[in-house]
C-alpha positions as CSV (number, residue, x, y, z in Angstrom):
1,M,-4.7,4.9,13.0
2,E,-1.8,3.2,14.7
3,P,1.3,2.9,12.5
4,G,1.1,-0.1,10.2
5,F,4.3,-1.9,9.1
6,F,4.2,-4.3,6.1
7,N,6.8,-6.1,4.0
8,V,5.3,-7.3,0.7
9,T,7.4,-10.0,-0.8
10,S,5.4,-11.1,-3.9
11,A,3.1,-9.9,-6.5
12,V,-0.2,-9.9,-4.5
13,T,-3.0,-7.9,-3.1
14,T,-2.5,-7.1,0.5
15,T,-5.1,-5.6,2.9
16,L,-3.6,-2.8,4.9
17,Q,-6.7,-2.0,6.8
18,T,-9.9,-4.1,6.8
19,I,-13.4,-2.9,6.9
20,L,-14.7,-2.0,10.4
21,T,-11.2,-2.2,12.0
22,G,-9.8,1.2,11.8
23,S,-10.3,4.9,11.9
24,G,-10.2,5.4,8.1
25,A,-7.7,8.3,8.6
26,V,-4.3,8.1,7.0
27,K,-1.6,10.7,7.6
28,S,1.0,9.2,5.4
29,I,2.1,6.1,3.5
30,R,5.8,5.4,2.9
31,L,6.7,2.8,0.3
32,T,10.3,1.7,0.0
33,N,11.4,-0.6,-2.9
34,V,14.4,-2.4,-1.3
35,H,15.5,-4.1,-4.6
36,A,18.6,-2.4,-6.0
37,T,17.5,-2.1,-9.6
38,L,14.1,-3.6,-10.5
39,S,10.9,-1.5,-10.3
40,V,7.7,-2.5,-8.4
41,G,4.3,-1.7,-9.7
42,V,1.9,-0.5,-7.0
43,E,-1.8,0.3,-6.8
44,I,-3.2,1.7,-3.5
45,F,-7.0,1.8,-3.3
46,I,-10.0,1.6,-1.1
47,E,-12.5,-1.2,-1.8
48,D,-16.1,-1.7,-0.7
49,F,-17.9,-5.0,0.1
50,S,-18.9,-5.5,-3.6
51,G,-15.3,-5.1,-4.8
52,N,-15.7,-1.6,-6.2
53,K,-12.4,0.3,-6.1
54,S,-11.4,3.9,-5.8
55,H,-7.7,4.4,-6.6
56,I,-5.4,6.5,-4.5
57,L,-2.2,5.7,-6.3
58,H,-1.2,3.7,-9.4
59,S,2.5,3.9,-10.2
60,D,5.9,2.2,-10.5
61,I,8.6,2.6,-7.8
62,P,12.1,2.3,-9.2
63,G,14.7,0.1,-7.4
64,S,16.2,1.7,-4.2
65,V,13.6,4.4,-4.1
66,T,11.2,5.5,-1.4
67,L,7.8,7.1,-2.3
68,L,6.2,9.2,0.4
69,L,2.5,10.0,0.2
70,D,2.1,12.7,2.8
71,E,-1.3,14.2,1.9
72,S,-3.7,13.1,4.6
73,F,-7.0,11.5,3.6
74,K,-10.0,10.0,5.3
75,Y,-12.5,7.4,4.2
76,D,-15.5,5.6,5.7
77,S,-13.9,2.5,7.3
78,S,-17.3,1.0,7.9
79,K,-17.7,0.7,4.2
80,F,-14.2,0.4,2.7
81,S,-10.9,-1.4,3.3
82,L,-7.5,0.0,2.3
83,K,-5.5,-2.3,0.0
84,I,-2.4,-2.4,-2.1
85,T,-1.6,-4.6,-5.2
86,T,2.0,-5.1,-6.2
87,S,3.4,-6.4,-9.5
88,G,6.7,-7.1,-11.2
89,G,10.1,-6.4,-9.9
90,G,12.3,-8.5,-7.7
91,L,9.9,-8.9,-4.8
92,A,11.2,-11.5,-2.4
93,N,11.9,-12.0,1.3
94,A,15.3,-10.3,0.9
95,T,14.0,-7.5,-1.3
96,P,10.5,-6.6,-0.1
97,L,8.4,-3.5,-0.7
98,S,8.4,-2.0,2.8
99,I,5.3,0.0,3.8
100,I,4.8,2.2,6.8
101,I,1.3,3.8,7.3
102,T,0.6,6.4,9.9
């Protein structure tokens, strides 16, 4: 999988890798909460065509903190997409949740 770079600026579900468009192999995911003080809630999951989810992470990331998921995983990219849902915090253009996927 080529590195993916994302800046999430609102409480929303973002598709990080769509079904049928990737290898389904992830080496690491780095999530940086740019806001100085407010936490951001995150859920990272894979989802099939029917909307069934399998969670990889469900946590809060405090302000000015980076969370590194460095345990590689693989999934069947012909059946699942990789997504993240964010909530709360001070997400904005100036204070995004920055995501790097390798």
